[in-house]
N, C-alpha and C positions, 0 to 999 in steps of 0.2 A: 504494500500500500504506500502511495506517495504521502510523505509527512504533511504536505500542504493540502491534501484532499479534505474536503468538508466532512466532518463527523456529525452524525445525528444521534440523539438519544433514542431509546427503543420506542418511546411514544411518538416522537416526530417521524421516525422512519416508518412506523406502523401506519400512520396516517398517509404518508406519501405513497406507499405501495398497496394499501387496501387490505392489510392483514392486521389482526388483533395482536396486541403485545403478547398475550398468552400463546398465540400461534407461533410467534417468533421465538419464544422460549422453547416451545416444543420442537421446532425445526432445528434449533441450535442443539438440543439434546440428541436429536436424531442424526446430526452431522450433515444435514443438507443445506443449511444456511447459517454459517458461523458468523458471529459479530467480527467487525474489523479490529476492535480493541475492547478489552475488559479492564476496567480501572482496578489496579492492584489494591487500592485502599478501600473503595466503596463496593467493589464487585459489580458495578453497573456496566451493562453492555452498551456499546456504541457501534453504529453502522456507518459505512462509507456511502456517499451518494452514488458511487459507481456500482454498488450492490443492488440498486433498485431494479435493474432489468432482470437479474436472476430471481429476485423476490417476486416480481410480477409473473414471470414464467412459472414459478413454483405455484403461486396462487391459481393461475389458470389451469395448470395440470391437475391440481387437487380438485378444483371446481368441476373438471371434466370427469372426475371419478377415478383417477389413476391411483393405485396403491403406492405407498411411500417407496417401497422397494423398486417399483417401476419408474417412479419419478427420478430417483437417483440415477438410473440407467439413462434416461432421456437427457438429464442435465449434464452428466459427467462421463457416460459410457461411450464406447465406440459408435460411430454413426450407424453402422449396420444393425447393431444391437438395439439402438434407439428406435430405428425404423420398425424392427420386428415387434418391439414392445407396443408401439403406437398402433400398428396394424392389428395386433391381437386385441387391443382394447377397443378399437373401432368396431371389430366384429362383435364383441360383447355388447356394445351399445346398440348395434343394429338389432340384436336379438331381443332387446327390451322395447323396441319401437312399437310392436303390436299392442302392448299394454297401454302405452301412452296414447296411441291412436284411438283405442277403445274409449279412453276417458274423454278425449276431445269430441269424438262422435257422440258420446253420451250427452255432453253439454248441448250439442246441436239438436239432439232429439227431444230432450226433456222439455216438457211444457210446464210453465209456472203454475203452481197450484198451492192453495192455502190449506194446510192440514187442520182438521177439526181439533179444537183444544178443549180439554176438560180440566177443571182445577185440580183434580186428584192425580193427574198424570204429570210425571216429570219427563222432560224431553231434552235430547242432545242431538244436534245435527252435525254429521261428519260426511266426508266424501265417501262415495260408494266403494271405489277401488281401495281407498285407505282402510275402510272397515274390513273389506274382504282380505286384504293383506294381513291385517292384525289378527284376524281369526285363524288364518293359515299359519301364522307364526306361533301362536300359543297352542294350537290343537295337538301338535305332536307330543306335548307334555302331559296329555290326558292319560289316565291309567287305563290299562287293558288287561284282559285275562283274569287271573285269580285275584289280583289286586282290586280290580273293578268289581268282581263278584263280592269280595269281602267288604269293600267300601264303595257302594254305588255312587256316592257323591263325588268321588274322584274321577268318575267317567263324565263329568260335566265341566263346562267352561263357566267361570264366574264372570258375569257382566255387572260392572259397578259404575254408577253415576255418583261422583263425589268431588267436591272442591273444584267444580268447573271442568272436570275431566271425565272422560269415558275410559275405564280400565277393563282389560280382559286378562284373566288369570287362569292358569291351569297347572296342576301338579300331579305327579304319580308317586311322590315322596322321594324319588331319586333325583328329580329335577323340578324346578319351579320356573315358569315362564310368565312374565308380566309385560304387557304392551299398553302404553298410555297414549290416548288420542286427545287432542285439544279441540273440542267442538267449536264451530263458528257461532252456534246458538246453544245456550244452556239455560233451561228453565226448570224450576222445581227443586226439591230437596234431594237428599241422599237416597239411592235405591240400590238394592242388590238382587240379582236374578241369576238362577242357575239354568243353564241351557245344555242339554245333552250334546255330546260331541258330534253325533251324526246330524242332529238338527243344526248345530252351529256351522258345520261344513256346508250343508245345503243352503243356509242363509248366505254364506260367503259366495257361493256360485251365483246366487241372485244379485247380491249387492254389487259385485264387480261390474255389472251391466248398468248400474244406476249412476247418475251424476252425483247425487247426494242422497243420504238416508237419514230420516228422523227416527231415532231410537226412543220409543215411548214406553215408560214403565209406570204401571198403575200404582197408586199409593197403597200402603198396608191397610188392611181392614180388620177390625176386631172380630174374632170368631166367638164361639160359645164360651161361657165362663170356664176358666181353668185350662183353656187351650191357647197356644201361642198365636199371635197374628201371623198371617202368611201373605206372600206376594200374590196378588190376584192375577197378574199377567203382564206380558211384554209384547210389543208389536214393533215391526219395522215398516216404515212407510216411505215411499218415494212418489210424490204426486198422488195420483189416484190409486197407485199400486200399493197394496198393503199385505204384509205377511204376519199372521198371528202365530205366536209361539205357544205350544201347548203347555199347560201347567204340570208341575211335578218333575221329579228327577228324570222321568222318561222324556220330558221335553224341556220344561223350564219350571222354576220354583224358587221359593225364598231361600236365601243362604241361611243355613242353620235350622232348617225344618227338622223337627225332632224325628219324623218318620223315616227320613233318609240319611240322617247323620249330618253333623255340622261341617261345612266346608272349612278347610284349614285357614287359620288367621295368618295370611301371608305377610301382613304388616309386621307381625312380631319377628319373623325371620329377617326381613329386610332391615328392621331397626337393630337387630342383634348382630349384624355382620361386623366382624372385625375389619379394621383398615387393611387393605391389601399390602402385604410386605413386598410382593412381586407384582410387576405390571409388564405383561408381554404383549406386544403388538405384532401381528403376523398376518400374512395373506390368508383370508378366510377360506377361499376355495382350495388353496394349496394345502392348508392344514386338514380340511375335510377329506381331500383325496388321500392324504398321507395316513389318516386314521382309518378310513373306510376299508372294509374287506379283511380286517384282521380278525383272527379267530378267538382271541382272548384279550387279556389285559394289555393295554398299550401304555407305554411310559413316555412322558415328555420331559426333556431335561436340557438345561443349559449349564455348561461347565462352570465350576467355581472359579472366579477370577477372570472370566471372559468379559471384561468390560463392565464392572458393576457401576451403577449410578445411585447416588445417595443424596439426601438433603432436601431442604425446602427453599423457597425463594420469596423475595419481597414482591408483592402483587401491585406495587405502585406502577402507574401507567408509564412514567418517564424514567423509572429506575428499576433495575432488576439485578438481584444479587446472583453472581456466578458461584457455582459450587464445584469442588474438585471431583476428579474421576468421572467425567461425563461421557466417556466413550461407551455407547450402547452395546450390550451383548449382541453378537451378530448371527449366531447359529442356534436353532432349536432342533434337537434330535428327537425323532419320533421312532420308537422301536417296540418290538414285541409283537405278539399275536401271529407269529408264523410268517411274517413278511420281513423284507430287508429294511435296514434303517434308512430313514429319509431325513435329510437335513434341509431346513428352511431358514432363509434370512429373516431376522427379527429385529425389532427395536425393543429394549427392555430396560427396566430399572429394578434395583434390588440385587441381593446376592445370588449366587448360583442356586439352582433348584432342580428337584426331580419329583415328579408327581405322576400318578397312574390313574387311568380312567377305564371304564367299560365302554368300548366303542359304540355299543347299542344306545348308550345314553348321550355320549359326547357328539356323535355325528349328527343326530337330529337337531341338537342345539346350534351347531355350526350351519346346518342347512337353513335353519329358520332365521338366521341373522340377516342384517341389511348392510350394504356398503361393501367395498372391496377388502377392508381390513377388519380384523376382530381383535378385541382387547380382552385378555384374561387377567383378572385381578385375583391374586392368590394370597390368602392369609397364611395358610400352612397346608401340608399334604393331607390333613384329615379334616379340613373345614370346607364348607361350600365354596365353590369357585364361581365368581361372577363372570359371565360371558356376555359381552355386548359389543356393539359397533364402536370402533375407535373414534368416530366422528359424531354419532348420534346417541342420545341417551334415552330415547323413547321406548326401546325394547331391551329388556334385561332377562337373562336366563341364569338361574343358579344350577350348577351341576355338582353332584357329590362325587368326590374322587374315591378310589378304592385302594386297597393294599395289593401290592404285586404278589402273585403266586410264587411259591418256591419252585425250583427247577423240577420238572416232571409232574407237577400237580396240575389238575384240570381246573380251569376257571368256570364257575357257574354262578351267575349273578342272582339266581333264585334261591340258592341254598347257603346258609351261613357257614357250612363246613366245606364250601367249594375250594378253599385254600386253608392251609394250616394256620395262617395268621390273619384270616378274615377276608371278606369279599364285599361287594357293593352293598349287600343287604345290611351287613353289620355297620359299614361306614355310613350308610344312608340314615342311620338313626340321628345323625347330626342335623339332618334336614327335616326335623320334626316340626310341622307347622300347626300343631294343635294349639288352639287358644286356651 
């Protein structure tokens, strides 16, 4: 850098290039946009005016949906490799065009209509495609088989209207999926409704063809003396088209209905999560493909000392404290389950780690994610792991890790004696969502 070149504080530089200061801190930690100088006394970052062009290109590539690992190739890699990365991403974006086209065509088709209102009903209006996507994201976490027979309530998706949000929740006790939607219209008080998984999936197929959907939940009504109040019903409406959801666990019903069991209190689990000691950002599809198809427990590991990142920072807009040891760990090894080891480039913070999962639980969580990158927030190897988009916080999945089987032992997630030192069922007791 020329000593005479203009230096900008992180806040001034952020305004110039259209990035938030927090994004600049993140890209510094990732190694894709280092500051020109870090004050040795204050730890504040300063950027050169000449770095603006790279910062703008970085912002544009991220806005186009490129994963960080691919952004680094485009900015700094060989020209042929950059072209290959861009062509592959272009093909991925083309494959999503049909869904976007369906949404636009839906807007053109939809006739304006006023929904009938009744004082006892609460209402939330969301985009049809958005609602369909949310249902499809949480539905894989619904219980099946013996777990559903023992606890029919776990075969349902919880639909909740609360605090100006529409939330969809599902759990099979090995994982917990929560998707939050922010309606454009929200009227009425808090409502909770259970919708059977099959019914929810059918509603998603209908909702994806609608421009918007009004989710209407009837207020609780008092029953005979000595009996709990129950949810009378829920319906989904788009213009004149209306879908009534049947009452009861077979279709829809009140959360906590004594006849069907109480739906787990997912809020207690989220509130009780420990802060993630490890944060791993990796290509979502790459990790899914590396884990899928394995016959048993799969382990994820980053070597100790492979570029640990520690510490916190000042959140001031124009000042940002630098911390030592900021080179991110670069390789995540995926091994076990009868397949060869796969190595993926990652960005991470925290010390080295090794953690194991049941592929049947982890793969659906990765498939349900949004965006090119996935963030794993890991407190320890025996606590629920947060799996979410690295860029968006509206969809969160908790996945319970397992203990690795000893050599020669067979993994069986359905039996507590599948491994000498425990399996998914034993570990999953940590994801107890009972209120």
